[in-house]
BAKOL-520138 format. One record per residue: x, y, z of N, C-alpha, C in turn. Coordinates in steps of 0.2 Angstrom, whole numbers, plus 5000, padded with zeros to 4 digits. Example, Ala and Ser with C-alpha at 12.3 -4.5 7.8 and 13.67 -1.06 7.14 Angstrom:
BEGIN
MILO_n.x_n.y_n.z_ca.x_ca.y_ca.z_c.x_c.y_c.z
MILO_5066_4972_5039_5062_4978_5039_5066_4984_5039
MILO_5064_4989_5035_5068_4995_5036_5064_5000_5039
REM end
This chain:
BEGIN
MILO_n.x_n.y_n.z_ca.x_ca.y_ca.z_c.x_c.y_c.z
MILO_4702_4767_5094_4701_4774_5092_4705_4776_5086
MILO_4702_4779_5081_4706_4781_5076_4705_4788_5074
MILO_4710_4792_5072_4709_4799_5071_4709_4800_5063
MILO_4705_4805_5061_4705_4807_5054_4708_4813_5053
MILO_4714_4813_5049_4717_4819_5048_4716_4822_5041
MILO_4714_4828_5041_4712_4831_5034_4713_4838_5034
MILO_4712_4841_5029_4713_4849_5028_4707_4852_5027
MILO_4705_4857_5032_4699_4860_5031_4699_4866_5027
MILO_4705_4868_5025_4706_4875_5022_4707_4873_5014
MILO_4705_4878_5010_4705_4877_5003_4710_4883_5000
MILO_4714_4885_5004_4718_4891_5002_4723_4889_4996
MILO_4725_4883_4995_4730_4881_4990_4726_4878_4984
MILO_4720_4878_4984_4716_4874_4979_4711_4879_4976
MILO_4709_4878_4969_4704_4882_4966_4697_4881_4969
MILO_4696_4874_4971_4689_4873_4973_4690_4867_4978
MILO_4684_4866_4981_4684_4861_4986_4685_4854_4983
MILO_4683_4852_4977_4684_4846_4974_4691_4844_4974
MILO_4695_4849_4971_4703_4848_4970_4706_4847_4977
MILO_4704_4850_4982_4707_4849_4989_4705_4842_4992
MILO_4699_4840_4990_4697_4834_4993_4701_4828_4989
MILO_4702_4830_4983_4706_4825_4979_4713_4824_4981
MILO_4716_4830_4982_4723_4830_4984_4725_4828_4991
MILO_4720_4830_4995_4721_4828_5002_4716_4823_5004
MILO_4718_4816_5003_4713_4811_5005_4713_4810_5012
MILO_4707_4808_5015_4707_4806_5022_4710_4800_5023
MILO_4714_4800_5028_4718_4794_5030_4717_4793_5037
MILO_4716_4786_5039_4716_4784_5045_4722_4782_5048
MILO_4724_4785_5054_4731_4784_5057_4730_4781_5064
MILO_4733_4776_5066_4733_4773_5072_4737_4778_5077
MILO_4734_4780_5083_4737_4785_5088_4744_4783_5090
MILO_4745_4776_5091_4752_4774_5092_4757_4776_5087
MILO_4755_4775_5081_4759_4776_5075_4761_4784_5075
MILO_4756_4788_5076_4756_4795_5076_4761_4797_5082
MILO_4761_4794_5088_4765_4796_5093_4772_4794_5092
MILO_4773_4788_5089_4780_4786_5087_4783_4791_5082
MILO_4779_4793_5077_4782_4797_5072_4784_4804_5074
MILO_4780_4807_5079_4782_4813_5082_4788_4812_5086
MILO_4789_4807_5090_4795_4806_5094_4801_4806_5089
MILO_4801_4802_5084_4806_4802_5079_4808_4809_5076
MILO_4803_4813_5074_4803_4819_5072_4807_4824_5077
MILO_4805_4824_5083_4808_4828_5088_4815_4826_5089
MILO_4817_4819_5089_4824_4817_5089_4828_4820_5084
MILO_4826_4820_5078_4829_4823_5072_4831_4830_5073
MILO_4826_4834_5075_4827_4841_5077_4832_4842_5082
MILO_4832_4838_5087_4837_4839_5093_4844_4838_5090
MILO_4844_4833_5085_4851_4831_5083_4854_4837_5079
MILO_4850_4841_5075_4852_4847_5071_4853_4853_5075
MILO_4850_4853_5081_4851_4859_5086_4858_4858_5089
MILO_4860_4852_5090_4866_4851_5094_4872_4854_5090
MILO_4877_4857_5094_4883_4860_5091_4887_4855_5088
MILO_4891_4856_5083_4895_4852_5080_4902_4851_5084
MILO_4904_4845_5085_4910_4844_5088_4915_4840_5084
MILO_4922_4842_5085_4927_4839_5082_4932_4836_5086
MILO_4935_4830_5084_4940_4827_5088_4946_4833_5089
MILO_4950_4832_5094_4955_4837_5096_4960_4838_5090
MILO_4961_4833_5086_4966_4834_5081_4963_4837_5074
MILO_4956_4838_5074_4953_4841_5069_4950_4847_5070
MILO_4951_4850_5076_4948_4856_5078_4950_4862_5073
MILO_4945_4866_5070_4947_4871_5065_4951_4876_5069
MILO_4957_4879_5066_4961_4884_5069_4960_4891_5066
MILO_4961_4896_5070_4960_4903_5067_4967_4904_5064
MILO_4967_4907_5058_4973_4908_5054_4974_4916_5054
MILO_4981_4917_5053_4983_4924_5052_4983_4926_5045
MILO_4979_4931_5043_4979_4933_5036_4981_4940_5035
MILO_4981_4942_5029_4983_4949_5027_4977_4952_5024
MILO_4975_4958_5026_4969_4961_5023_4971_4968_5022
MILO_4968_4971_5016_4970_4978_5014_4965_4982_5018
MILO_4968_4987_5021_4964_4993_5024_4968_4999_5022
MILO_4964_5004_5020_4966_5011_5018_4962_5016_5022
MILO_4966_5020_5026_4962_5026_5029_4967_5032_5029
MILO_4965_5036_5024_4969_5042_5023_4967_5048_5028
MILO_4962_5047_5032_4960_5052_5037_4965_5053_5043
MILO_4969_5047_5044_4973_5047_5050_4980_5047_5048
MILO_4985_5051_5051_4992_5051_5049_4995_5044_5051
MILO_4992_5041_5056_4995_5035_5059_4992_5029_5055
MILO_4988_5030_5049_4985_5025_5046_4991_5021_5042
MILO_4990_5014_5042_4994_5010_5038_4991_5007_5033
MILO_4992_5008_5027_4988_5005_5021_4989_4998_5020
MILO_4994_4995_5024_4995_4988_5023_4995_4985_5031
MILO_4989_4982_5033_4989_4980_5039_4987_4973_5040
MILO_4989_4969_5045_4988_4962_5046_4982_4962_5051
MILO_4977_4958_5049_4971_4957_5054_4970_4949_5054
MILO_4966_4947_5059_4964_4940_5059_4958_4939_5056
MILO_4957_4933_5053_4951_4931_5050_4951_4923_5050
MILO_4945_4921_5048_4944_4913_5048_4945_4911_5041
MILO_4946_4915_5036_4947_4913_5029_4954_4916_5027
MILO_4959_4912_5025_4965_4914_5023_4965_4918_5016
MILO_4968_4924_5016_4968_4928_5010_4975_4930_5008
MILO_4977_4930_5002_4983_4932_4999_4983_4939_4997
MILO_4988_4943_4998_4988_4950_4995_4991_4949_4988
MILO_4987_4950_4983_4989_4949_4976_4994_4954_4974
MILO_4997_4953_4968_5001_4958_4965_4998_4965_4963
MILO_4992_4964_4961_4987_4969_4959_4985_4973_4965
MILO_4984_4970_4970_4982_4973_4976_4987_4978_4979
MILO_4993_4975_4979_4999_4978_4982_5000_4985_4977
MILO_5000_4984_4971_5002_4989_4966_4996_4995_4967
MILO_4990_4993_4968_4985_4998_4969_4986_5002_4976
MILO_4988_4999_4981_4989_5002_4987_4995_5006_4987
MILO_5001_5004_4984_5007_5008_4983_5005_5014_4979
MILO_5001_5014_4974_4999_5020_4970_4995_5024_4974
MILO_4991_5022_4978_4986_5026_4982_4991_5030_4987
MILO_4995_5026_4990_5000_5029_4995_5004_5035_4992
MILO_5007_5033_4987_5012_5038_4983_5007_5044_4981
MILO_5002_5043_4978_4998_5049_4975_4995_5053_4981
MILO_4994_5050_4987_4991_5054_4993_4996_5059_4995
MILO_5003_5057_4995_5008_5062_4997_5010_5067_4992
MILO_5009_5065_4985_5011_5070_4980_5005_5075_4980
MILO_4999_5073_4981_4994_5078_4981_4994_5083_4987
MILO_4996_5080_4993_4996_5084_4999_5002_5089_4999
MILO_5007_5087_4995_5013_5092_4995_5013_5096_4988
MILO_5009_5094_4984_5008_5098_4978_5014_5097_4973
MILO_5017_5091_4973_5023_5090_4969_5021_5084_4964
MILO_5025_5084_4959_5024_5079_4953_5028_5072_4954
MILO_5033_5072_4959_5037_5067_4960_5040_5067_4967
MILO_5041_5061_4969_5044_5060_4976_5050_5063_4977
MILO_5054_5064_4972_5061_5067_4972_5061_5074_4974
MILO_5055_5077_4974_5054_5084_4976_5053_5085_4984
MILO_5052_5079_4987_5050_5079_4994_5057_5079_4998
MILO_5056_5080_5005_5062_5080_5009_5064_5073_5010
MILO_5070_5071_5011_5073_5064_5012_5069_5061_5017
MILO_5068_5064_5023_5064_5061_5028_5057_5058_5026
MILO_5054_5063_5023_5047_5061_5020_5047_5055_5015
MILO_5052_5055_5011_5053_5050_5006_5054_5043_5009
MILO_5059_5043_5014_5060_5037_5018_5054_5035_5022
MILO_5050_5039_5024_5044_5037_5028_5039_5033_5023
MILO_5039_5036_5017_5034_5033_5012_5037_5026_5010
MILO_5044_5026_5009_5047_5020_5007_5046_5014_5013
MILO_5046_5017_5019_5045_5012_5024_5038_5009_5024
MILO_5033_5013_5022_5026_5010_5022_5026_5005_5016
MILO_5029_5007_5010_5029_5002_5004_5033_4996_5006
MILO_5039_4996_5010_5043_4990_5012_5039_4986_5016
MILO_5035_4989_5021_5031_4985_5025_5026_4981_5021
MILO_5022_4984_5017_5017_4981_5013_5020_4976_5008
MILO_5026_4977_5005_5029_4972_5001_5031_4966_5005
MILO_5034_4966_5011_5035_4961_5015_5029_4957_5017
MILO_5024_4960_5018_5017_4957_5020_5015_4953_5014
MILO_5016_4956_5008_5014_4953_5002_5018_4946_5001
MILO_5024_4946_5002_5028_4940_5001_5026_4935_5007
MILO_5025_4937_5013_5024_4932_5018_5017_4929_5016
MILO_5012_4933_5014_5006_4930_5012_5006_4925_5007
MILO_5011_4925_5003_5012_4920_4998_5013_4913_5000
MILO_5016_4913_5006_5018_4907_5010_5022_4902_5006
MILO_5027_4904_5002_5031_4900_4998_5039_4902_4999
MILO_5040_4906_5003_5047_4908_5004_5050_4906_5010
MILO_5057_4905_5010_5060_4902_5017_5061_4908_5022
MILO_5062_4906_5028_5063_4911_5033_5070_4915_5031
MILO_5075_4912_5029_5081_4915_5027_5079_4921_5022
MILO_5075_4919_5017_5074_4924_5011_5070_4930_5014
MILO_5065_4928_5018_5061_4934_5021_5065_4938_5026
MILO_5070_4935_5030_5074_4939_5034_5079_4943_5030
MILO_5082_4941_5025_5086_4945_5021_5083_4951_5017
MILO_5077_4949_5015_5072_4955_5012_5069_4959_5018
MILO_5073_4962_5022_5070_4965_5028_5068_4972_5025
MILO_5064_4975_5030_5062_4982_5028_5067_4987_5027
MILO_5073_4986_5031_5079_4991_5030_5082_4990_5023
MILO_5082_4983_5021_5085_4982_5014_5081_4985_5009
MILO_5075_4984_5009_5070_4986_5004_5070_4994_5004
MILO_5070_4997_5010_5070_5005_5010_5077_5007_5007
MILO_5082_5004_5008_5089_5006_5005_5088_5006_4997
MILO_5085_5001_4995_5085_5000_4987_5080_5005_4985
MILO_5074_5007_4988_5069_5012_4986_5072_5019_4986
MILO_5076_5020_4991_5080_5027_4992_5084_5028_4986
MILO_5088_5022_4984_5093_5023_4979_5089_5024_4972
MILO_5084_5020_4971_5080_5021_4965_5077_5028_4964
MILO_5075_5031_4970_5072_5038_4970_5078_5043_4968
MILO_5084_5041_4971_5089_5046_4970_5093_5045_4963
MILO_5094_5039_4961_5098_5038_4955_5095_5034_4949
MILO_5088_5033_4950_5084_5030_4945_5086_5023_4943
MILO_5089_5019_4948_5091_5012_4946_5085_5008_4949
MILO_5082_5004_4946_5077_4999_4948_5078_4996_4955
MILO_5074_4997_4960_5075_4994_4966_5076_4986_4965
MILO_5072_4983_4961_5072_4976_4960_5079_4974_4958
MILO_5083_4978_4954_5089_4976_4951_5094_4976_4957
MILO_5094_4982_4961_5099_4982_4967_5098_4977_4972
MILO_5092_4975_4973_5091_4970_4978_5093_4963_4975
MILO_5091_4961_4969_5093_4955_4966_5100_4954_4965
MILO_5104_4960_4964_5111_4960_4964_5114_4959_4970
MILO_5111_4961_4976_5114_4960_4982_5113_4953_4984
MILO_5107_4950_4982_5106_4943_4984_5110_4939_4980
MILO_5111_4940_4974_5116_4935_4970_5123_4936_4972
MILO_5125_4942_4973_5133_4943_4975_5134_4940_4982
MILO_5129_4941_4986_5131_4939_4993_5128_4932_4995
MILO_5125_4929_4990_5121_4922_4992_5117_4923_4998
MILO_5112_4928_4997_5107_4929_5002_5110_4930_5009
MILO_5116_4934_5008_5119_4937_5015_5124_4932_5018
MILO_5125_4926_5015_5129_4921_5017_5137_4923_5016
MILO_5138_4927_5011_5145_4929_5009_5145_4936_5009
MILO_5146_4939_5014_5147_4947_5015_5153_4948_5018
MILO_5157_4952_5015_5163_4955_5018_5163_4962_5020
MILO_5163_4964_5026_5163_4971_5028_5157_4975_5025
MILO_5151_4972_5025_5145_4975_5023_5145_4976_5015
MILO_5150_4973_5012_5150_4973_5004_5145_4969_5001
MILO_5139_4971_5000_5134_4966_4998_5135_4965_4990
MILO_5138_4970_4987_5139_4969_4979_5145_4967_4977
MILO_5149_4964_4981_5156_4962_4979_5160_4967_4975
MILO_5160_4973_4977_5163_4979_4974_5171_4978_4975
MILO_5175_4978_4970_5182_4977_4971_5186_4984_4970
MILO_5190_4985_4974_5194_4991_4974_5202_4989_4975
MILO_5206_4991_4970_5213_4989_4971_5214_4982_4972
MILO_5211_4978_4968_5211_4971_4967_5209_4967_4974
MILO_5205_4971_4978_5203_4968_4984_5195_4970_4985
MILO_5192_4966_4989_5185_4968_4991_5185_4974_4995
MILO_5181_4979_4993_5180_4985_4997_5176_4984_5003
MILO_5178_4988_5009_5174_4987_5015_5170_4994_5016
MILO_5164_4993_5019_5160_4998_5021_5158_4998_5028
MILO_5156_5004_5030_5154_5005_5037_5147_5002_5038
MILO_5143_5002_5033_5136_5001_5033_5133_4998_5027
MILO_5127_4995_5027_5124_4993_5021_5122_4999_5017
MILO_5120_5004_5020_5118_5010_5017_5124_5013_5012
MILO_5130_5013_5015_5136_5015_5012_5137_5011_5006
MILO_5136_5004_5006_5137_5000_5001_5132_5001_4995
MILO_5126_5002_4997_5121_5004_4992_5122_5010_4988
MILO_5124_5015_4992_5126_5022_4989_5132_5021_4984
MILO_5137_5018_4986_5143_5017_4982_5142_5014_4976
MILO_5139_5008_4977_5137_5004_4971_5133_5008_4966
MILO_5128_5012_4968_5123_5015_4964_5127_5021_4960
MILO_5132_5024_4964_5136_5030_4961_5140_5027_4955
MILO_5143_5021_4957_5147_5018_4952_5143_5016_4945
MILO_5137_5014_4946_5133_5013_4940_5131_5019_4936
MILO_5130_5024_4940_5128_5031_4937_5134_5034_4933
MILO_5140_5033_4936_5145_5037_4933_5148_5033_4927
MILO_5147_5026_4926_5150_5022_4921_5146_5023_4915
MILO_5150_5025_4909_5147_5027_4903_5144_5020_4900
MILO_5146_5015_4902_5143_5008_4899_5136_5007_4901
MILO_5134_5010_4906_5127_5010_4908_5122_5016_4907
MILO_5125_5020_4903_5121_5027_4902_5115_5025_4899
MILO_5115_5021_4894_5109_5019_4890_5103_5017_4895
MILO_5105_5013_4900_5100_5011_4905_5096_5016_4908
MILO_5099_5022_4909_5096_5027_4913_5091_5031_4909
MILO_5091_5030_4902_5086_5033_4898_5081_5028_4895
MILO_5081_5022_4897_5077_5017_4895_5071_5015_4900
MILO_5070_5019_4905_5065_5017_4910_5068_5012_4915
MILO_5063_5008_4918_5065_5004_4923_5063_4997_4921
MILO_5065_4995_4915_5064_4988_4913_5069_4984_4916
MILO_5068_4980_4921_5073_4976_4924_5077_4971_4920
MILO_5074_4969_4915_5077_4964_4910_5083_4967_4907
MILO_5082_4973_4905_5088_4977_4901_5093_4978_4906
MILO_5092_4980_4912_5097_4981_4917_5101_4974_4919
MILO_5097_4969_4920_5100_4963_4922_5105_4960_4917
MILO_5102_4961_4910_5106_4959_4905_5113_4963_4904
MILO_5113_4969_4905_5118_4973_4904_5123_4972_4910
MILO_5120_4972_4916_5124_4971_4922_5128_4964_4922
MILO_5124_4959_4919_5127_4952_4918_5133_4952_4914
MILO_5133_4956_4908_5138_4956_4904_5144_4960_4906
MILO_5143_4965_4910_5149_4969_4912_5151_4968_4919
MILO_5147_4967_4924_5148_4967_4931_5149_4960_4933
MILO_5144_4956_4932_5144_4949_4935_5150_4945_4933
MILO_5151_4944_4926_5156_4940_4924_5163_4943_4925
MILO_5164_4949_4926_5170_4952_4928_5173_4952_4935
MILO_5168_4950_4939_5169_4950_4946_5173_4943_4948
MILO_5179_4944_4950_5182_4937_4952_5180_4935_4959
MILO_5176_4939_4962_5173_4937_4969_5166_4934_4968
MILO_5163_4935_4962_5156_4933_4962_5155_4926_4964
MILO_5151_4924_4969_5150_4917_4971_5145_4913_4966
MILO_5142_4916_4962_5137_4912_4957_5139_4914_4950
MILO_5140_4909_4946_5141_4910_4939_5135_4912_4935
MILO_5135_4916_4930_5130_4919_4926_5125_4922_4931
MILO_5127_4927_4935_5123_4930_4940_5118_4934_4937
MILO_5118_4937_4931_5113_4941_4928_5107_4936_4927
MILO_5108_4930_4925_5102_4926_4924_5099_4924_4931
MILO_5103_4923_4936_5100_4922_4943_5096_4929_4945
MILO_5099_4934_4943_5095_4941_4945_5088_4941_4942
MILO_5088_4939_4936_5081_4939_4933_5077_4934_4936
MILO_5079_4928_4937_5075_4923_4940_5073_4925_4947
MILO_5077_4928_4951_5075_4931_4958_5070_4936_4958
MILO_5071_4941_4953_5066_4946_4952_5059_4944_4951
MILO_5059_4939_4946_5053_4936_4944_5049_4932_4950
MILO_5053_4928_4953_5050_4923_4958_5049_4926_4964
MILO_5052_4932_4966_5050_4935_4972_5047_4942_4971
MILO_5044_4943_4965_5040_4949_4963_5043_4955_4965
MILO_5050_4956_4964_5054_4962_4966_5052_4968_4961
MILO_5050_4966_4955_5048_4972_4951_5042_4976_4953
MILO_5039_4973_4958_5033_4977_4961_5036_4983_4964
MILO_5042_4983_4966_5045_4989_4969_5048_4994_4964
MILO_5048_4993_4958_5050_4998_4953_5045_5003_4951
MILO_5046_5009_4952_5041_5014_4950_5045_5021_4950
REM end
């Protein structure tokens, strides 16, 4: 027995003659047809089966950082960590945009032109959000050591941001100076992050906040640095001046040419993102 397979429809052809020419009658053995159908069903079944991986190659869910902004809620955090199957880094541009949106929101709400006109508690709260966002930016880069991430804590960043707002000293300069002088916190005497010398001896402080405050006041009151306060927040000018006057004069400085190190640290750790 033989089956004749052909197309009775002319929907895809202009006339019957073309259809008959394109679809020629073909005689097929029933056994061959049955074998073809079984092979076709087997292929379909294979594609329907879920993919499986060896245990060592199972895909793992990764923690990533995603930008979320919700100004409708007072509890909103403009920098939030969420889970996703695709790793995403927080770019420098993304951080700057979120920082600007956060600051602008508070300026508009309180009707002021600068954060310095807000109460200290409100300013610190804003700086806390910025510090959290900056740390998440650093962590998302996946290229810094645990020691570096730990030293650049939220508290450390907030102190630098507070001094920046109060004394107009770039936060990046203060943090990089603390890093260089203390060797990432390894060489700290009595909370003296900046190796400040008084009466030929290292000065002691009750807290890191006191150390930041004292060092900032000394820079502000020193005539040698007056030009820096009218030149904006160009960290390169600050590190160059500090290097020539402070770093090389400090007998307790653990790193030679610390002003060069300061610039390198600011650049490699994106600390200038905190200057505004």
